[in-house]
C-alpha positions, 0 to 999 in steps of 0.5 A: 348183435346183427340183424342176421343173428336176430332173424336166425334166433327168431327162426329157431325160437318162434316164441320170441315173436311174443316179446317186444323189441324194447323188452328184448333189448332190455333183456340183453342189456340186463343179462349182460349186467348179470353175466358176472353173477351167472359166471360166478354160479357155474362151475365151468365158465368156458361156455354159457350154461344152457339153463338159468336157475330159477332165481336168475330167471326171476331176476331177469324177468322182473327187469323186463316186467315179464311173467312168463319164465319160460319165455325168459329162458328161451331168450337166454337160450337164443342169445346166450352166446352173444351175451357171454362174449359181449363187451362190458355194458355201461349202464344208465342210471335208470338201468341200474335202478331197474336192475337193483329193484329186481336184484336187491330183494333176491340177495344180489345187486348191480356191481355185486362184489365177487372175488377176482379168482375162481381157484385157489392161488396156492400152487401147493394146494389141491384146489390150485389150477393153472386156469381160472376156468373150472371153479374149485372154491366153494362155500359162498358167504354174502353180506350187504355193503355200500359202494361209493362210485364217482359216476353212479353215486352211492350204490347198495351192493352185495359182497361175496367171499369163497372158501378153499377147503384144501388150504383153509383160505377164504377169498374176498373181493380184494384179498384172501385170508388163510386161517392159520395166519389170519393175514390179509394178502391182497391180490396185487395191483389196484382193485377197481373197488377198495374195501375201506371198512367191513360194509363200505367200498370206494371206487379207485377213480373216486379215491383218486379224486379225493387224493388230488383234492387233498393235494391241490385244495387242502380238502380234509376227509371231513370236507370230502365226505360232506362234498360227496354226500351232498353233490356226488352220492346221487346222480340227481344231486343238483335237483335235490339240492335246489328243490325250488329251481327244479320243482318239476323234476323233484318227484322223479328224483326223490328216491329213498334209500333201500332198507338195510343200507347206509349210503352216507360217506363217512370221513373215516372211510375217506381217510382210510380209503386214501391210506389203503389206496396209496399203499396199494398204488405203492405196492403195485408200482414196486411189483409187490403185495400188500399184507395186513392183519385180518383180526385187527379190531379197527381199520386204523390199527390194521393199516398202522404197521404198513404206514410205518413201514412206508414212512421209514422207507421215505426218510432221507432219500426215499422220495421217488423224485429224489434223483430228479434233475432238469434244466429249468435254470439252464442257459445253454452251457453244459454244466452241473449246478444243483441247488438244495433249499431248506426251510421249516414250516410250523405245523406238527403232530401231537408229541410227548411234552417232555422236551425233544422226546421222539417216542410216539404217544400211545394215543393222541389223548395222552400228553406223555409217551409211555416213558414219561408218564410220571410227568403227567402229575407234575406242574405244567410250568417248564422246569418245575418238578413239583407235583401239581396240586389236586384238581390243578395243572400247576403246583401251589406256587402262586406265580405258577397258579397265575398262569393256569388261571390266565389259561382258563379264564381268558378263554383258550379258544381265542388262541387256538392255532392263531400263531401257527396260522399266521406263520403259514399264511394259509388257514384251511379248516379241517371241517367246513362246519362248526363244532357244536359239541364245544372245545376240548381243553386238552385239544391244542397246544397253548403256551402261557408265559409271565410277561411284564404285564402278567400272563400272556400267550406266546408261540411255542417257540417264541417270546412274549411281545415285551420283555425277556422269557420268564415262567412258561407253562404248557397247557393242553397237548404239545406238538412237534416244533416244525416240518423241515423241507429240502427241495430243488430250485424248480420246486421238487421236494427231495425230503421232509423231516420232523423237528421235535424241540426246536429248529436247531442248526444241529438238527438241520445238519443231521437232516441235511446229511440224511438227505445227502449221505454220500459225497456224490449226492451233496449239492453244489449249493445248500440254501438255508436262511440260517446258513451262517450259524449252520456253517459255524456249527459244522466248523465247530464240530469238525464236520466236513461233509459239506465242505464242497457245498456253498452255503448262501442265505436266501436273498430275502433273509439275507437282505432283511434278517442278517446283520452287516456286522456279522463277519462270518455271514458276510464272508461265507453266506452272502449270495452275491459272493457266489458268481454261479448264482448270478447270470450274465445280466446280473439277475439271480439264476435260481429262485432262492426263495422257493422254500418260502413259496412252497411253504404257502402250499405246505402250510395249508395242511395245518388243520388237515393233519392236526388230529392225525397220530404220528404214523398217519401224519407222516404218511399223509404229508409224504404222499402229498409231497410225492403227488405234488412232485409228480405234477411239477415234473409233468409241468416241467416236461410240458414246458420243455425243461427236460426233467430226467432222473439221475441214476442212483448209482451215480449218487451212491456209487458202490464202494471200491 
């Protein structure tokens, strides 16, 4: 506002001289904060209303501590055009508090959540209009909510929806619901604030922070919720967390939560927010619309079908970085050499205890899928078909009972995830605080085997430290065997697959063929630590899909774990037998151990995903890979390695 405009307003409305300059500037800023609400309450938004109704006048009067409502109306009349066309105001913390002190008791709030539309979006509805200027939606319904923000902490807000009487749709801040279908149809794009539960919203910038913390810090939803509540929920958290050091500022910072609002972030809202935010991003990138069930009793159940759909699309060639190429290992000569590296990481989700069964569990509390429910009454010893005895998990066989006794008396908690954490090399707890409720006997997979010196625990895929395999029993739940990754030498991950029963070369072969389904997509070199057995398997079954692909073993495994007497391995899988892998100085051209290095990152999620059911588990890991790929490709570009995208038609040419 210019000085000339101010003088003109004072000339037209002499009573403005009764208000102080500070009160006037406060009024202007508070009126700008209230503008979305004012606009929401007028039928025609093309021009500001001449008069504000009593509730709005009282709200603005309270923000400037003015008792004279006529004076507030005069301020509005004098400056309404300036307020109506002013850019969005970025309020201070004190301004938000002042506004909410006046607004919350009047059924509104700072950042009041409103539908982004004012007319019905169905072009066949009589309430449809080409313009949003004249409101056709009616019957507002409001309720209290909490909005978690990155900049302003946790805010008490109101959320309002509108109704279309023409087609019986209700329009909410993120989506609309038609009565006849009971489906949530999102508006398109990614909203600034995303509804993660009935009374909780999380801002997109905050969800982006959560997602990147998961990618680069292995932070779980529990840890993120705790971090937010202690450090970000209040803008003065540094004072409240260090009361002695900031004693002089403590009184000014101590503000109780308003009645009727729970401002705490919950772990379930972090995770649901991550999934919903990721789905909305995916749909926005593909110029499509997210549709979810409305009447589902839980947000977890509501998101499930959309997660499963995206998981299916990610299988094989679904990762967006699948056609990635770069010249990280180029030497200036123009040639096409693409390597693919394959390795497994021993993390997994709960699965049916029937060997290699891929049918999902109805619930993570179950040990068997619906098709194998009869097995839950059987002895826990593998290959024993006898019924378990009453109040026991094994049959009456003394040797079998000894395994069960060892499982319970030695303390299962000693074994939890020990072998898996050792294998991954990374142990990141899902929750930074101890579980004071105690352990659940059915919580983890534990395998007990009868060794030379009695019952011992073994890895789910391993052998006891001494002696051959004898009796083995599964107690507790069972998890999938491992996650298999295929990636480029630069670290970009092309594909991921879950192996259920074991890391069998037949399963790896199927995974590789799903990742490279056409002859044109197959790499020049496929590097795998068990390539010798994979090559034998392919030759035995007459599979010629990878006949034009070299299959060296990575340098580390070939040197340390493959016998010199293995003629087939030395002849077909020795990395030194492939001159394209060696530069003019005799050094390896490619990083053949990239999978082992990537597994250090990937293995960090063992605790983060351990309690996720299969759909969430798969979506989460695919999203972590997608985001990490984007970062790696960005880094490659910044370092001058020219990342580019191979046209999919070159990898999958149309059939003649």
